[in-house]
C-alpha atoms as one frame of an Amber mdcrd trajectory, in Angstrom:
protein
  65.217 184.377 250.654  62.268 184.894 248.446  61.560 181.308 247.935  61.407
 180.748 251.790  58.756 183.815 251.953  56.833 182.166 249.078  56.619 178.700
 251.080  55.508 180.382 253.655  53.045 182.855 252.026  49.786 183.408 253.812
  46.099 184.036 252.606  43.895 185.712 254.807  46.632 185.181 257.320  45.871
 181.550 257.773  46.589 179.671 253.926  49.987 178.466 253.216  51.364 176.026
 250.518  51.192 172.493 251.919  53.917 169.787 252.088  56.199 168.830 249.172
  54.238 165.237 248.709  53.303 164.674 245.328  54.269 161.858 242.255  57.536
 161.792 240.527  57.439 162.551 236.659  60.143 162.141 234.573  62.150 165.352
 233.695  62.220 166.570 230.156  64.518 166.056 227.833  68.307 168.200 228.096
  71.668 168.365 229.316  72.084 168.959 233.123  71.882 172.280 234.701  75.519
 173.834 234.602  77.159 175.667 237.123  76.707 178.983 235.531  73.262 178.427
 234.948  72.916 178.044 238.670  74.918 181.012 239.138  72.867 183.113 237.041
  69.601 182.020 238.723  71.375 182.720 242.057  72.291 186.181 241.142  68.723
 186.787 239.494  67.047 185.605 242.585  68.976 188.143 244.683  68.694 191.112
 242.304  65.393 190.482 240.347  62.103 191.758 241.459  59.753 188.587 241.774
  56.451 190.330 242.410  53.827 188.307 240.109  55.271 184.868 241.183  55.573
 186.234 245.051  51.784 186.434 244.891  50.838 182.809 243.954  50.267 181.754
 247.691  47.171 179.608 247.525  47.707 175.936 246.603  44.635 174.211 245.207
  44.663 170.651 244.296  41.569 169.450 241.740  40.870 167.577 238.655  40.369
 168.618 235.123  39.162 166.177 232.278  39.484 167.803 228.772  36.883 169.104
 226.863  37.210 167.773 223.730  38.302 164.281 225.336  37.004 163.578 228.707
  39.105 160.216 228.871  42.017 162.444 229.144  42.203 163.501 232.920  44.515
 164.632 235.533  45.362 165.933 238.775  45.991 169.929 238.594  48.213 172.017
 241.118  47.117 175.260 241.121  49.280 177.779 242.582  47.021 180.965 242.544
  46.974 185.026 242.967  43.678 186.277 244.215  44.064 189.721 242.403  40.586
 190.747 243.980  37.278 189.376 245.281  36.050 188.324 241.446  39.064 187.650
 239.898  42.044 184.693 240.510  44.889 183.711 238.397  46.665 180.384 238.665
  49.464 178.573 237.158  49.259 175.082 237.016  51.793 172.231 237.877  51.161
 168.243 237.564  52.687 167.984 240.850  54.181 170.042 243.860  57.680 169.263
 244.161  60.673 170.735 242.476  60.475 168.735 239.651  56.952 169.236 238.966
  55.879 170.361 235.252  54.154 173.637 234.363  51.477 172.460 232.385  48.588
 175.220 232.436  46.668 178.066 233.736  43.298 178.751 234.914  41.488 182.178
 235.426  38.674 182.340 238.026  35.743 184.552 238.101  32.604 185.059 240.060
  29.168 184.686 239.164  28.660 187.992 238.491  31.518 188.568 236.156  30.470
 185.130 234.075  26.932 186.426 233.352  28.714 189.797 232.015  30.668 187.470
 229.403  29.504 187.435 225.645  27.527 184.329 224.953  30.369 183.031 222.548
  32.884 183.510 225.396  31.123 181.584 228.215  31.384 177.972 226.319  35.161
 178.236 227.519  34.353 178.625 231.356  33.468 175.522 233.292  31.647 175.473
 236.643  33.114 174.955 240.355  30.160 173.868 242.206  30.910 170.172 242.020
  34.323 170.648 242.360  33.661 172.476 245.769  30.656 170.165 247.386  32.075
 167.098 246.310  35.364 167.628 248.086  37.274 166.728 245.118  38.728 170.210
 245.137  41.312 170.591 248.099  43.772 173.318 250.020  46.132 170.825 251.151
  48.134 171.469 254.383  45.800 174.479 255.636  43.592 174.579 258.682  40.071
 172.913 257.720  38.316 176.052 259.001  40.647 177.984 256.859  40.202 175.859
 253.558  36.173 175.743 254.157  36.224 179.604 254.187  38.399 179.835 250.925
  35.982 177.178 249.285  32.820 179.303 250.541  34.366 182.433 248.742  34.485
 180.125 245.293  31.267 178.657 245.271  29.185 179.671 242.093  32.070 180.557
 240.448  33.563 179.531 237.057  37.284 178.874 235.519  39.141 179.016 232.331
  41.744 176.467 232.078  44.146 175.679 229.267  46.312 173.291 229.543  49.643
 173.038 227.111  51.284 170.013 228.011  49.819 166.257 228.238  52.096 165.208
 230.987  50.407 161.704 231.727  48.862 160.410 235.055  48.321 157.172 236.717
  51.337 155.585 234.494  49.868 156.693 231.521  52.616 158.114 229.382  53.080
 161.700 228.599  54.182 163.417 226.181  58.135 164.611 226.816  57.783 168.037
 225.898  54.795 170.440 225.432  53.657 169.246 221.975  50.795 170.490 220.034
  47.937 172.951 220.597  46.659 173.713 224.243  43.833 171.904 225.725  40.648
 173.580 226.994  39.965 171.753 230.303  36.724 171.083 232.040  35.576 170.253
 235.238  33.535 166.930 236.528  29.882 167.541 237.560  28.495 164.297 238.816
  29.934 161.396 240.981  31.589 158.660 238.661  32.947 160.976 236.094  36.533
 160.883 237.382  38.640 157.479 236.366  38.604 154.882 239.017  41.623 155.438
 241.729  42.173 159.300 240.735  41.062 160.499 243.266  41.651 157.762 246.043
  45.768 158.130 244.890  45.437 161.831 245.410  44.136 161.475 248.735  46.620
 158.807 249.613  49.441 160.981 248.893  48.167 164.101 250.116  46.888 162.709
 253.319  43.290 163.997 252.376  39.998 162.436 252.822  37.385 163.642 250.148
  34.427 161.737 251.604  35.085 163.861 254.996  35.691 167.101 253.395  32.610
 166.329 251.327  30.677 165.873 254.615  32.299 169.332 255.991  31.016 171.547
 252.942  27.619 170.583 253.036  26.463 173.726 254.556  27.504 175.002 251.270
  24.692 173.278 249.640  22.423 176.271 250.624  24.416 178.761 248.513  24.976
 176.930 245.407  23.142 178.087 242.212  22.235 176.197 239.140  25.302 176.744
 236.742  25.996 176.920 233.164  28.329 173.753 232.039  26.933 171.441 234.333
  25.580 168.954 231.415  28.354 169.918 228.615  29.729 166.567 228.888  27.070
 164.614 230.767  27.024 161.933 228.156  30.608 161.568 227.317  31.777 159.221
 230.212  31.495 155.461 229.521  30.174 154.800 232.944  27.087 155.543 234.839
  27.347 159.007 236.837  24.999 160.386 239.612  24.225 164.278 240.651  24.591
 165.197 244.157  22.920 167.773 246.068  23.655 171.160 245.181  24.938 171.067
 241.496  22.264 171.583 239.300  22.517 172.704 235.572  21.201 175.739 234.173
  20.259 176.173 230.688  19.082 179.791 230.147  21.499 181.965 229.027  24.104
 179.023 228.300  25.752 177.947 225.673  23.848 175.737 223.348  25.683 172.765
 224.214  24.781 173.108 227.767  21.324 172.499 227.107  20.947 168.971 226.743
  17.625 167.260 228.171  18.250 165.525 231.624
């Protein structure tokens, strides 16, 4: 019953988790679930409260390059709880089926909260304006007007993301278990930074048209402000990249790594 409620959970009365369409990933190693495990889980579902996970009602799909290695890029399915108007917390998966692997977390804060961070802390937080204005960040399966309203509330926000499992993308082999240290993820901030096919494959699977989404969001350009972190990886991609309208780098008050010459 709780799972059915979560699948239909709403944000602002209209947001719901989209259809279960995602790439198939190999399961982690281990013995098959036993009848005892299934029975215990069923009992727990009936008897135990699940308040924290029941609040994960908003499904967002975007892309993350790793900050230390931008060539490692992945599609990221966020399941989020908007705790208040300025803070959201998300659990990350590499898909949206029952077989999807939990591979990270992301916290999302407003511009105001970002400005109040210590200088040393700001280097961990990536900007969101390109993800939104480019159309790459989507909330699949909800009405376009509701998605637009959700994205309008995320303009000028920042995210702190850690991936704990290099689970592989686009045919690239991943680790069979979550090995090693967590990896700080970043955001794309220019056209040409995402690997060829990364966005197109996602669009085809989810029935999304990123180019059309970008057009619908042009009214949000007027509300976008310069952000820290836009230039943090600018020189780290092998192909030529292109700025888009509304996504501009801010250097004053940003970590030193963000003060690269244009």
